[in-house]
C-alpha angles and dihedrals in degrees: 000000000000120000135215110251125205126191109230126190102153095259120131091248093052091048090052088049090051091052091050092046091051092053091048093048091049090051092050092041093230131123126272124225121201110205130191120186113216101223094085118088092201110197095348128115118252110218130222115310087017093269108135117222117241091253091055091051091052091047090049092052091049090049092050091049090051091050091051095045094047091050090047091052093047094048093045089056091050095044108029095178096048118109108223129186129184129213133184118192132183098222122107113268103259095047092045094049094046090050091049091049091061093071102028133093093222135359117216124197135179124237127188116252122231096241112239091359121086116249146045136288097222112203128212094258094054093045092048091050094046091050094053109025117117093208132056116284125202122201117206122187126223113273095029109150135188088246090062091064094054137067117261118260126248091281091053093250130129116270138180098211102049120100119283122262117247124287108234121214125195106210127194108204091199089062110014095180113206093217092059096044093046092049090054095046091047092049090052092047093051090052096040083234135142121258119226112196117200123195120178121204134179119205092197091059091058106034103015128251092303087076090065090059095046106079093188094053090043091054091047092051091049090052091050091050092051092048092047091052092049092049093053093047098043098087091045091052088053091050093047104035092163094061115091108218128203116192121208119185103184134184115245134024115336093226100078092042091052091049089051092048091050090070089074101030136105091209138357118216122200135163136237124199116232100241129137128214129192089272097044134264125000135219116210120237096252094050092043091052092049091050091053099044112023116113096206130062111284126216116203112199118195118220140169 
């Protein structure tokens, strides 16, 4: 049985990611693995020429072990039936996380929030992992709470027992990858949540800017986009009859619409094509924009 793996380095964002990953593992009834990569010196001083002394390395390992054990203890108390393992590896972070992603159901990483502004501050490690991982990766920002995933109660306050907010899926009709669609439907099913599917289309990109001025053609294109979205989703609705689906075919790039939808979402799901460049993996502009600005956890699902 595959586990959910979370990268843990003691930072607030990684602790928020661990909390999210534990809830997800409990929902899926699969184990949780807490992973620390050994290239970080954490709170320890790096000596001259950036070569740590042996004593510093030992202290760092002890600190990392304490971070892992404290997180394990806290999560075990919150989720008594959850099987949790801890792992500390000496590889640098990107290599360790990519290796872990090969045999994990889902990889979860923390990303710093932007304070009072919605969105993430996605570091180089997280971006490198998202661009190259062969399994889905979820980014969770610091401060993310269980209450943020659920609808407010009758008084308008945060709650942990109210229904989940919608799962939001960004769908590309030119390449409606099954892996991405299935991940979103399954996430909605697990949460007994609705699924909001957003497809962005641009008439000018297909027929030139004259289409924008032709109201009849514009209306016809909008109708085609709606029908295309319904056609793609029909078999998935049949497979997941318990998931209530709302379809949104919107004019313009999907990115900004997904960011807006994330303000009232439990999870945003986007895809990433598996394609390599001379400098490694690549994240498309829509997914990159959602990662930087969404205010809910974001799942990036690789596909062919």
